C-alpha positions, 0 to 999 in steps of 0.5 A: 232611673233611681236605685230601686233600693229595696227592690230585694230585701232580707231580715235575719230570724231575730229582725235586727239585721236588715239587707237592702238590695239596689241594683241600679245604684251608680256610685262606681258605675252606671247600674253597677248596684249595691247592697245596703246593711242595717242594724236595729238599735232598739228604736231605729235602723242605723247604717252597719258599716259600709254599703257593698258597691258593684264596680262595673257597668250593668253589674246590677249587684244586690239584684237578689239578697239573702241573710242567713237565719243568724244574720252572720252570712249574706248572699248577693247576687249580680246579674253581670259579672265585671271580673273584678275585686268588689270594695266593701268591709266585708270579707268576700269569700267566694266568687263565681264566674258568669253573673256572680253570686257572693258570699260575705260573712258579716262581723258581729255588729249587734249588741247583746239583747235580753232574754229573760229577767228573774229574781231569786226566791230570796228577793235580793237578787235579780239575774238578767240572761243576754243571748250572748256572753257579756264582757265581765270588765266593762258594764254600766254603773248602777244609776243606769238601771231603774227597778221598781215595783207597780207602785213605783216604789224603787230599789236600791242596786248594791252591787252588779256581777256578771258571769258568761251571758248573765248580769246580777243585781244585789238589791235591797229592800227585798222583793216580796212574793207576789209583787209585779216589777219592772226593770229599765235599762238606759244605754249611756251613750249612742255610741259603743263604750265601756261604761254600757253593758257590752259583749265581748266585741264591744257591741253596747246592748240597747236600752230598754223600758219596763221589761217585766221581771218574773219574781219567783221570791218567796220572802214575805216581810215580818209584821211590824213591830207593836208595843203592848205595854210598859212598866217603870220602876222609880227605884232604878229609873229604868222603863221595860216595855214589852211588844211583839215582833221587834226587828234588829238593826245591824250594829250595837245598841240601836234598835230602838230610838226612845226619843220617839217616846212621849210619857203622859201623867200627872196633870195631862202632861207629856214628856218626850225621853232624850236618853240614848238608843238601846238593843232590845233584850229579845224580840219581845222586850226592850229597857230604857234606862233613864238618864238624869234629866228624863228621871227627873221629868218622868217621876213628876209624871208618874208619881203614884204607883199603878196605872194612875197619878195622884190626880188620876191622870191614866199613865200613857206611853205613846210611840211615834213613827220609826221608833224601831230602827230596823222596821219597814220605812215604808209602813207606819209603826206609830203605837200611840196608847200604851199602858204604864205601870209605875213601881217603886215610887216613894209613897208620900204619907200625910202628916198629923197635927194636933189641936192646943187650946191656948188661955191669955189674960187680957192685954198679953200675947203669945208667940206660937212654935212648931211645937204648939201644932203637934206636928208629925210626919212619917216621911221625916218632912219638917213642917213648912208652913201654917195656913190661917183660915179665920181671924178671931173676933176679939184680939189681934194676931200678926206676923213678924209684928205685922198685923194679919188682916 
């Protein structure tokens, strides 16, 4: 005849501790009986400690079993009473004569289980509450957790703290109002160990997957920064850029990355700045003092005061994504069309000249000089050359004794 295990069963109120009677178990003697106790580990039932075995013939220990609601006490009845001690690792509390009813105190065999998971209103913390006090000296490392939103975007855990039954994450970026957040915990091993969420008796919390976090965050992300206009002062080599919602990055001279900016000007040519990072002036303005190389290149492009170059190319400032270092990296903040106004660009006033008539006798020659052209330049530039547009029908013209064709 079999053990008849499971003919009598009892389950704790939370469904995590199970007692099974096997009144015909014959390990110690024929029909001595046994009681087996199991705990739920989050995915399966596993033995919890040694089984309780009857010790006498026809004792039928385990004919009836009953767990207390919290699983801390077990009542076991035996049909027979061999008037003997019973072999088990449980604490035998009470013994009655004639037939037998025994009450066993069950030690803490379950790991802590999660009760709630909630953000704070700032959106930078999640607090988990468990059903018992946690060991503040031993806990799992940050890589044992996954916190993500419904778009599968994960959050970084910067710090873990434990206080009583509560475990709190400090995380980033901030969780936004209305987001759906899920939390997964993977127990690093199948055994109780110090690198896990544990109670004070060293029992590991069981792994859990995609627990939905109650989101009470009131955090709303700031609007992305934008650029509205730019001006360039050729006398100082300074670009002044105006915009909206310019964010600050912790530290000095690191709010704005000029390497993300390109300038369009004369001839439709484009140049990317190489000057170093700068700090914003306020939430709506920043300035870039160009290095020597940038200044030279930019002034070739922005070669006339106003909004367009000498060849009527409209000046433009284009900003690639991530030009504002502290902006949300998940948002594309590229801003490709922004007018530039150039100021204090040196004006190149055209020179003047005058006609001159030279009369020669036949077979005589004449050597031209700069004064013959009446050249004058308000900017102080000298005459750089003469363009010959036609050759006289008679006579000859030579340069350095070489005939001009």
